[in-house]
C-alpha positions in Angstrom: 82.6 -12.8 -6.9 79.5 -14.9 -5.9 76.9 -16.0 -8.5 74.2 -13.3 -8.2 71.6 -15.6 -10.0 71.6 -17.8 -6.9 71.0 -15.0 -4.4 67.1 -15.0 -4.6 67.1 -18.8 -4.2 69.5 -18.7 -1.3 67.5 -15.9 0.3 64.3 -18.0 0.0 66.1 -21.0 1.6 67.3 -18.8 4.4 63.7 -17.6 5.0 62.6 -21.2 5.2 65.5 -22.1 7.5 64.6 -19.3 9.9 60.9 -20.4 9.7 59.8 -16.9 8.5 57.8 -18.6 5.8 55.9 -20.6 8.4 55.3 -17.6 10.6 53.6 -15.6 7.8 50.5 -17.9 7.3 50.2 -18.5 11.1 50.2 -14.8 11.7 47.8 -14.1 8.8 45.4 -16.7 10.1 45.4 -15.3 13.6 45.0 -11.7 12.2 42.0 -12.9 10.0 40.3 -14.4 13.0 40.9 -11.3 15.1 39.5 -9.0 12.4 36.4 -11.2 12.0 35.9 -11.1 15.8 36.2 -7.3 15.9 33.8 -7.0 13.0 31.2 -9.2 14.8 31.5 -7.3 18.1 31.6 -3.8 16.7 27.8 -3.5 16.3 26.5 -5.2 19.5 29.1 -3.5 21.7 28.5 -0.2 19.7 32.3 0.4 19.2 33.4 3.4 17.2 33.4 3.0 13.4 37.2 3.5 13.4 37.8 0.5 15.7 38.4 -2.0 12.9 40.8 0.4 11.1 42.8 0.8 14.3 43.0 -3.0 14.8 44.2 -3.3 11.1 47.0 -0.8 11.6 48.1 -2.5 14.8 48.1 -5.9 13.0 50.2 -4.5 10.2 52.8 -3.1 12.7 52.6 -6.5 14.5 53.3 -8.3 11.2 56.5 -6.4 10.6 57.6 -7.1 14.2 56.8 -10.8 13.9 58.8 -11.1 10.7 61.8 -9.4 12.3 61.7 -11.6 15.4 61.2 -14.8 13.4 64.3 -13.8 11.4 66.4 -13.1 14.5 65.1 -15.8 16.9 64.0 -19.4 16.9 61.9 -21.6 19.2 63.8 -24.7 20.3 63.3 -27.4 23.0 65.7 -25.3 25.1 63.5 -22.2 24.7 63.8 -19.1 22.6 67.3 -18.7 21.1 69.0 -16.4 18.7 69.1 -18.0 15.2 72.7 -19.0 14.3 74.2 -18.1 10.9 74.1 -20.7 8.2 77.9 -21.2 8.4 77.7 -22.3 12.0 74.8 -24.7 11.3 76.7 -26.4 8.5 79.5 -27.3 11.0 77.0 -28.9 13.4 75.0 -32.0 13.1 71.7 -31.1 11.4 68.8 -31.5 13.8 65.6 -33.3 12.9 62.9 -30.9 11.9 59.7 -31.0 14.0 56.4 -31.6 12.3 54.7 -29.1 14.7 55.5 -26.1 12.4 54.4 -28.0 9.3 51.1 -28.9 10.9 50.6 -25.4 12.2 51.3 -24.0 8.8 48.8 -26.3 7.0 46.1 -25.5 9.6 46.8 -21.8 9.2 46.5 -22.0 5.4 43.2 -23.9 5.8 41.9 -21.2 8.1 42.8 -18.5 5.7 41.2 -20.3 2.8 38.0 -20.9 4.8 37.8 -17.3 5.9 38.3 -16.1 2.4 35.5 -18.3 1.2 33.1 -17.2 3.9 34.0 -13.5 3.2 33.5 -13.9 -0.5 30.1 -15.5 -0.2 29.1 -13.5 2.8 30.0 -10.3 1.1 27.6 -11.2 -1.7 24.8 -11.7 0.8 25.8 -8.5 2.6 25.7 -6.7 -0.7 22.1 -7.8 -1.1 21.3 -6.6 2.4 23.1 -3.3 1.8 21.2 -2.8 -1.4 18.0 -2.9 0.6 19.3 -0.6 3.3 20.8 1.8 0.8 17.2 2.4 -0.5 15.9 3.4 2.9 15.7 7.0 4.2 14.3 9.0 7.1 13.6 12.7 7.0 14.2 14.4 10.3 11.9 17.4 11.2 13.4 20.5 9.8 14.5 23.4 12.0 13.0 26.8 11.6 15.6 29.5 11.3 13.0 32.1 12.1 13.0 33.9 15.5 9.2 33.5 15.7 8.4 30.0 17.0 5.0 30.2 15.5 6.6 29.9 12.1 7.7 26.4 12.8 4.7 25.1 10.8 6.3 26.4 7.6 9.4 24.3 8.2 7.2 21.3 9.1 5.2 21.9 5.9 8.3 21.8 3.7 9.6 18.8 5.5 6.3 17.0 5.1 6.1 17.8 1.4 9.6 16.4 0.7 8.9 13.3 2.8 5.6 12.8 0.9 7.4 13.1 -2.4 9.9 10.5 -1.5 7.2 8.2 -0.2 5.7 8.0 -3.6 8.7 6.1 -4.9 8.2 2.4 -4.7 11.9 1.6 -5.0 12.6 3.5 -1.8 11.6 2.7 1.8 10.7 5.9 3.6 10.1 6.0 7.3 6.8 7.7 8.4 6.5 11.2 9.8 5.5 9.8 13.2 8.7 7.7 13.2 11.0 10.8 12.9 9.0 13.2 15.1 10.7 11.7 18.2 14.0 13.1 16.9 12.9 16.7 16.6 14.9 17.9 19.7 17.4 15.0 20.0 21.1 15.0 20.3 21.5 11.6 18.9 23.9 11.2 16.0 22.8 10.2 12.5 24.3 6.8 13.1 22.2 6.1 16.1 19.0 7.4 14.4 19.8 5.2 11.4 20.3 2.2 13.6 17.0 2.8 15.5 15.0 3.4 12.4 16.8 0.8 10.2 17.4 3.6 7.6 20.6 3.9 5.6 20.2 7.6 5.0 19.0 10.6 7.0 17.9 13.9 5.5 18.3 16.9 7.8 17.3 20.5 7.0 16.4 24.0 8.1 14.0 26.5 6.6 13.2 30.2 6.8 10.8 32.4 5.0 11.6 36.1 5.0 9.2 38.4 3.1 8.7 36.8 -0.4 12.0 34.9 -0.2 12.7 31.4 1.3 15.9 29.7 2.3 16.1 25.9 2.5 19.3 24.1 3.6 19.4 20.3 3.3 22.0 17.7 3.8 21.9 13.9 3.1 23.8 11.8 5.6 24.8 8.1 5.3 24.0 6.8 8.7 26.5 3.9 8.7 29.5 6.2 9.0 27.9 9.7 9.6 29.3 10.9 6.3 27.8 13.6 4.2 26.6 12.3 0.8 25.1 15.5 -0.5 24.0 19.0 0.6 22.7 22.2 -0.9 21.3 25.6 -0.1 18.2 26.9 -1.9 17.6 30.6 -1.9 14.4 31.1 -3.9 11.3 33.1 -4.2 8.5 31.9 -1.9 6.3 31.3 -5.0 8.8 28.7 -6.2 8.6 26.6 -3.0 6.7 23.7 -4.7 9.3 23.3 -7.4 12.1 23.4 -4.7 10.4 20.6 -2.8 10.1 18.5 -5.9 13.7 19.3 -6.9 15.1 18.2 -3.5 13.2 14.9 -3.7 14.3 14.1 -7.2 17.9 15.0 -6.4 17.9 12.6 -3.4 16.4 9.9 -5.5 19.2 10.4 -8.0 21.9 10.3 -5.2 20.4 7.0 -3.9 20.1 5.6 -7.5 16.5 4.6 -7.0 14.2 3.9 -9.9 11.5 6.4 -10.5 8.6 5.5 -12.8 7.1 8.2 -15.1 3.9 8.1 -13.0 5.9 8.7 -9.8 7.8 11.5 -11.4 4.5 13.1 -12.5 3.1 12.8 -9.0 6.2 14.3 -7.4 6.3 17.3 -9.7 2.6 18.1 -9.4 2.0 21.3 -7.3 -0.8 21.0 -4.8 -2.0 24.6 -5.4 -1.1 27.8 -7.2 -2.3 30.0 -4.4 0.2 30.6 -1.7 -2.3 32.0 0.7 -4.3 28.8 0.5 -1.1 26.9 1.0 -0.4 28.8 4.2 -3.9 28.2 5.6 -3.5 24.5 4.7 -0.3 24.2 6.6 -1.8 25.8 9.7 -4.8 23.5 9.5 -2.5 20.5 9.2 -0.6 21.6 12.2 -3.8 21.9 14.3 -5.1 18.5 13.0 -1.7 16.8 13.7 -1.7 18.1 17.2 -5.1 16.7 17.8 -4.2 13.3 16.5 -0.8 13.2 18.3 -2.7 13.7 21.5 -5.7 11.6 20.6 -6.1 9.9 24.0 -6.3 13.2 25.8 -8.6 14.6 23.1 -11.2 11.8 23.1 -14.6 13.2 23.5 -13.4 16.8 23.0 -14.6 17.3 19.4 -14.4 21.1 19.7 -10.6 20.9 19.7 -10.9 20.2 16.0 -12.9 23.4 15.3 -9.8 25.5 14.5 -8.5 22.9 12.1 -11.8 22.7 10.3 -12.0 26.5 10.0 -8.5 26.7 8.5 -9.3 23.9 6.0 -12.4 25.9 5.0 -10.4 29.1 4.6 -8.0 27.2 2.4 -10.8 26.2 0.1 -12.1 29.8 0.0 -8.8 30.8 -1.6 -8.4 27.7 -3.8 -11.6 25.7 -4.3 -9.5 23.1 -6.2 -7.1 22.3 -3.4 -7.5 18.5 -3.2 -5.6 18.0 0.0 -7.8 20.6 1.8 -10.9 18.5 1.0 -9.3 15.3 2.4 -8.1 17.2 5.4 -11.6 18.5 6.0 -13.0 15.0 5.5 -10.6 13.5 8.1 -11.5 16.3 10.6 -15.2 15.6 10.1 -14.7 11.9 10.7 -12.7 12.6 13.9 -15.3 15.0 15.2 -18.6 13.5 14.1 -18.0 9.7 14.2 -19.8 9.0 17.4 -22.6 11.5 17.2 -23.7 10.4 13.8 -23.1 6.6 14.4 -26.9 5.8 14.2 -27.7 8.4 11.6 -28.7 7.4 8.0 -26.0 9.7 6.6 -23.2 8.3 8.9 -19.9 9.6 7.5 -21.5 10.4 4.1 -19.8 13.9 4.2 -16.4 12.2 4.3 -17.2 10.2 1.2 -18.5 13.3 -0.7 -15.4 15.3 0.2 -13.0 12.4 -0.8 -14.8 12.2 -4.2 -14.4 15.9 -4.7 -10.7 15.7 -3.9 -10.2 12.9 -6.4 -11.9 15.0 -9.1 -9.0 17.4 -8.8 -6.3 14.9 -8.1 -7.0 11.3 -9.1 -3.8 10.0 -7.5 -4.3 11.5 -4.0 -3.8 8.6 -1.6 -5.5 10.3 1.3 -8.8 10.4 -0.6 -8.6 6.6 -1.3 -7.9 6.0 2.4 -11.0 8.0 3.4 -13.1 6.1 1.0 -11.6 2.8 2.3 -12.5 3.8 5.9 -16.0 4.7 4.8 -16.6 1.3 3.2 -15.0 -0.5 6.0 -17.3 1.1 8.6 -20.3 0.2 6.4 -19.3 -3.5 6.1 -18.4 -3.3 2.4 -15.1 -5.1 2.8 -14.3 -5.7 -0.9 -14.8 -2.0 -1.8 -12.7 -1.0 1.2 -9.9 -3.4 0.1 -9.8 -1.9 -3.4 -9.5 1.6 -1.9 -6.6 0.6 0.4 -4.8 -1.1 -2.5 -5.2 2.2 -4.4 -3.6 4.0 -1.5 -0.5 1.7 -1.7 -0.4 2.0 -5.5 0.1 5.8 -5.3 2.0 5.8 -2.0 3.7 2.5 -1.2 5.2 3.9 2.0 1.8 4.8 3.5 1.9 2.7 6.7 -1.7 3.4 7.8 -3.0 1.7 4.6 -1.3 -1.5 5.8 -2.8 -1.3 9.3 -6.2 -0.6 7.8 -5.9 -3.7 5.6 -4.7 -5.7 8.7 -7.8 -4.5 10.6 -10.0 -5.5 7.8 -8.6 -9.0 7.6 -8.8 -9.3 11.4 -12.6 -8.7 11.1 -12.9 -11.2 8.3 -10.6 -13.5 10.4 -7.9 -14.0 7.8 -4.9 -14.1 10.0 -2.4 -14.7 7.2 -3.2 -11.3 5.8 -3.3 -9.8 9.3 0.3 -10.9 9.9 1.6 -9.8 6.5 0.2 -6.3 6.7 1.2 -5.6 10.3 4.7 -6.6 9.4 4.8 -4.2 6.5 3.4 -1.4 8.7 6.1 -2.1 11.4 8.8 -1.7 8.8 7.6 1.8 8.0 6.7 3.1 11.4 9.2 3.3 14.2 7.4 6.1 16.1 5.2 6.1 19.2 2.7 3.8 17.5 5.3 1.0 17.2 4.5 -0.6 20.6 0.8 -0.7 19.7 1.7 -2.3 16.3 4.0 -4.8 17.9 1.5 -5.7 20.6 -1.3 -6.0 18.0 0.8 -8.4 15.9 1.7 -10.3 19.0 -2.0 -10.5 19.9 -2.6 -12.0 16.4 -0.2 -14.8 17.2 -1.9 -15.2 20.7 -5.2 -15.7 18.8 -3.5 -18.5 16.9 -2.1 -20.0 20.1 1.4 -19.4 18.8 2.7 -18.2 22.1 6.4 -18.3 21.3 6.0 -16.0 18.3 3.5 -13.8 20.3 5.9 -13.4 23.2 8.7 -12.2 20.8 6.5 -9.3 19.6 5.0 -8.6 23.0 8.5 -8.4 24.6 9.6 -6.0 21.9 6.6 -3.8 22.7 7.4 -4.0 26.4 11.0 -2.9 25.9 9.6 0.3 24.2 6.8 1.4 26.4 7.4 -0.6 29.6 3.6 -1.2 29.9 3.6 -4.4 31.9 -0.2 -4.3 32.4 -0.9 -4.6 28.7 1.9 -7.1 28.3 0.6 -9.5 30.9 -3.0 -9.1 29.8 -2.1 -10.1 26.2 -0.1 -13.2 26.9 -0.4 -14.6 30.4 -4.2 -14.6 30.6 -5.2 -15.5 27.1 -3.4 -18.9 27.0 -5.5 -20.2 29.9 -8.8 -18.9 28.7 -10.0 -22.2 27.3 -10.2 -23.7 30.8 -13.0 -22.4 32.9 -11.4 -23.1 36.3 -7.9 -22.0 35.4 -9.4 -18.9 33.7 -11.0 -17.9 37.0 -7.6 -17.7 38.5 -6.7 -15.1 35.9 -9.7 -13.0 36.9 -8.7 -13.3 40.5 -5.2 -12.1 39.7 -6.6 -9.1 37.8 -8.5 -8.1 41.0 -5.4 -8.6 43.2 -3.4 -6.3 40.9 -6.2 -3.7 41.1 -5.8 -3.5 44.9 -2.1 -2.5 44.4 -3.0 0.2 41.9 -5.7 2.0 43.9 -6.6 5.4 42.4 -4.3 5.0 39.4 -6.8 2.8 37.6 -7.6 3.9 34.0 -10.6 3.1 31.8 -9.4 -0.1 30.3 -8.2 -1.5 33.6 -11.5 -0.5 35.3 -13.3 -2.5 32.6 -11.2 -5.6 33.3 -11.6 -5.4 37.0 -15.4 -4.8 36.8 -15.8 -7.7 34.4 -13.6 -10.0 36.5 -15.8 -9.3 39.5 -18.9 -10.0 37.5 -17.5 -13.4 36.3 -16.5 -14.4 39.9 -19.9 -13.4 41.3 -18.6 -10.5 43.4 -21.7 -8.4 42.6 -21.0 -5.7 45.2 -17.5 -5.0 43.9 -18.6 -5.4 40.3 -21.3 -2.7 40.8 -18.7 -0.4 42.4 -16.2 -0.7 39.5 -18.9 -0.7 36.7 -20.3 2.5 38.3 -16.8 4.2 38.1 -16.4 3.0 34.5 -19.9 4.3 33.6 -19.0 7.8 34.9 -15.8 7.7 32.8 -17.9 7.0 29.7 -20.2 9.9 30.3 -17.3 12.3 30.8 -15.7 11.3 27.5 -19.1 11.5 25.7 -18.6 7.8 24.7 -21.7 5.9 23.6 -20.7 2.7 25.2 -22.3 0.5 22.5 -20.8 -2.8 23.6 -20.7 -2.0 27.4 -24.2 -0.9 28.5 -25.5 -4.5 29.0 -22.4 -5.2 31.2 -23.2 -2.3 33.4 -26.9 -3.3 33.4 -26.0 -6.8 34.5 -23.9 -5.4 37.5 -26.7 -3.1 38.5 -29.3 -5.8 38.3 -27.3 -8.2 40.4 -26.7 -5.5 43.0 -30.4 -4.9 43.3 -30.8 -1.7 41.2 -33.1 -3.1 38.6 -34.7 0.1 37.4 -31.3 1.6 36.6 -30.3 -1.7 35.1 -33.3 -1.8 32.8 -32.2 1.6 31.3 -28.8 0.2 30.4 -30.3 -3.0 29.0 -32.8 -1.0 26.9 -29.9 1.1 25.5 -28.1 -2.1 24.7 -31.0 -3.6 22.9 -31.4 -0.4 20.8 -27.7 -0.2 20.0 -27.6 -3.8 18.8 -30.7 -3.7 16.7 -29.9 -0.4 15.1 -26.4 -1.5 14.3 -27.8 -4.6 12.6 -30.4 -2.6 10.7 -27.9 0.1 9.6 -25.0 -2.4 9.1 -22.7 -0.5 11.5 -19.3 -1.8 12.6 -20.7 -3.2 15.8 -23.0 -5.4 13.6 -20.7 -6.3 10.7 -18.0 -7.5 13.1 -20.7 -9.7 14.8 -20.4 -8.1 18.2 -24.1 -7.1 18.1 -25.2 -10.7 17.4 -23.2 -12.1 20.2 -24.4 -9.5 22.7 -28.0 -9.9 21.7 -27.6 -13.6 22.4 -26.3 -12.8 25.9 -29.2 -10.4 26.5 -31.9 -12.9 25.6 -30.1 -15.7 27.5 -30.1 -13.6 30.6 -33.7 -12.8 30.4 -34.7 -16.5 29.7 -35.6 -16.3 26.0 -33.5 -19.3 24.9 -34.9 -19.5 21.4 -33.7 -16.0 20.5 -30.5 -16.5 22.4 -29.6 -19.6 20.2 -30.9 -17.8 17.1 -28.3 -15.1 17.5 -25.6 -17.5 18.6 -26.1 -19.5 15.4 -25.8 -16.3 13.4 -22.6 -15.5 15.3 -21.2 -19.0 14.7 -22.1 -19.3 11.1 -20.5 -16.0 10.0 -17.0 -16.5 11.4 -14.4 -19.0 10.3 -12.1 -18.3 13.3 -12.8 -17.0 16.8 -9.5 -17.1 18.8 -9.0 -16.8 22.6 -10.7 -13.4 22.6 -14.1 -14.8 21.7 -13.6 -17.9 23.9 -12.8 -15.5 26.7 -16.3 -14.1 26.4 -18.4 -17.1 25.6 -16.8 -19.4 28.2 -17.0 -17.0 31.1 -19.7 -14.5 30.2 -22.1 -14.4 33.2 -25.0 -13.5 30.8 -24.9 -17.2 29.6 -24.9 -18.7 33.1 -28.5 -19.9 32.5 -27.6 -22.0 29.5 -23.9 -22.7 30.0 -24.3 -26.4 30.9 -26.8 -27.2 28.1 -25.7 -29.6 25.4 -26.6 -27.1 22.6 -24.5 -24.4 24.1 -21.5 -26.7 24.6 -21.9 -27.9 21.0 -21.5 -24.3 19.8 -18.3 -24.0 21.8 -17.1 -27.3 20.2 -17.9 -26.0 16.7 -15.9 -22.9 17.4 -12.9 -25.0 18.5 -13.0 -27.1 15.3 -13.0 -24.0 13.1 -10.2 -22.5 15.0 -8.0 -25.6 14.7 -8.4 -25.5 10.9 -7.3 -21.9 10.7 -4.4 -22.4 13.0 -3.1 -25.3 10.9 -3.4 -23.2 7.7 -1.5 -20.3 9.2 1.2 -22.5 10.8 1.8 -24.2 7.4 2.3 -20.8 5.8 4.6 -19.6 8.5 6.7 -22.8 8.3 6.8 -22.5 4.5 8.2 -18.9 4.9 10.5 -19.9 7.8 8.7 -17.6 10.2 7.8 -19.9 13.0 9.9 -19.5 16.1 
């Protein structure tokens, strides 16, 4: 009977002889490489989530097959041959072992060790990324289970409330309502929506109110694999709707393991009203107001469209005079409706400030009220006060994307482009809706201002992919970079005119303005008059006041020989500029009024006043950017003084200031590894 204690050793020697031991690391290394390759390609090729599992199963089957074949067969100089038993080998001369298998084995082991190290450290970094993603959520518009389509506003109201509750949590990134509106009627899967919104979780739901009862069905989905994390049905009395909304938000926060501060919990659990009739009127008002804002371009100059929303807000307050959000809704509606018509009144936007203050007396943590006050101070040139209000918005709602865009706008007017970039980037993380192309393009424009064209092109290209607006894209990048050179800049204006010939009757307001101004710069006075006339008609139809445009139209009319009509436009311009300065309106505190007054006096030969306002313009800005250079270098109103040394010195001073700011911003970007 053979010695059994030697059997394991003999078996191990046989595995080595048949080179099975060497096949194992080689196969393992190849399998590791293949799995890594599949993992890398799954996302860009949008392969199914089960792809890597299938490959793993196939590799396991292949492993068993490779072991069997390596036991049965061997690779020799004569080709693949069946491995002979040990007894036959012992009778033959022992062949010299090749070093190829040894080298292959060592290389394979090195590959395995290297991949293990990469995966261990890579998984740590991925865990950090996943931690961020796991704390991000989008709330898809809820479906109404009612047969009456006019009841959709109730489902929207419940969805808005839950989204707003979640937005109050600093430890959670919540996509804006405008980001998710695009998925109201979509067939896209949760995985696709999550990828597009960069959100790890998606909340879906449906709602129905029947009599004094309400039913809410919600489900929380993990977007990476479309799996259901949590779901629930709430059949409650309608009077308990506010507690249900808070309960859903708190449960989701618990499922996502986010940190909720006592203040955030208090805000989430606070009911906006105790009067359900008032709540119903408020939801209707909000629906009307949102419809106006979502179609803002079409509704410009149609202030009466807001009348129904205003009436519904007022009815809300009749049933509950302490309903804070109704006051802020009314304030926003008043701003939208009366902004232009009260621009030169002493009480410009005062009603919005009063209503916001009333709202805060009932709810001191209402972010909308602070936003309204911030907008009021911003429009009155009180930047420090405005900044404090916007910071308060973010304190009580860290996911309020509009607060970041408002801060970015403020810093663009004070010409602090570091803060402009920071705040637009934050807004972009929270808003993936139809405003995203505008946000990307505005951020790209900020980099254009800083002559950082590579960085600008990245954001402008991203915007172009979304809205395919090549006119805006080309205008932002191709023209600006040549605007410091008078002769090369003229080529741009010529190109603008050539494009206009291709577009014919499809020209819109902004494009009309560009073509009209291009013709004025190039001295094509007849064509300039034609396009400025069309533009002027458009302004009248939209009831726009044309504060910064009237002198442009006046110049075109004057050069075309219509001096009486031109004088009316110039007189309007003079009034707009001086009243803006007197009342500290946005046109003044952003220095447009000073620049345009300089152009007015330069055109009419009053050089002393022209330089007086140019000095005011120069001394109050620390950065100008291509946008201002585009004006001052080509503005035909300055043709009379353009070649004077004093005028050229002003341009030189502007260039020096710009270079300092560009160097400051570039240093910050390099420090934060953000320069492309």
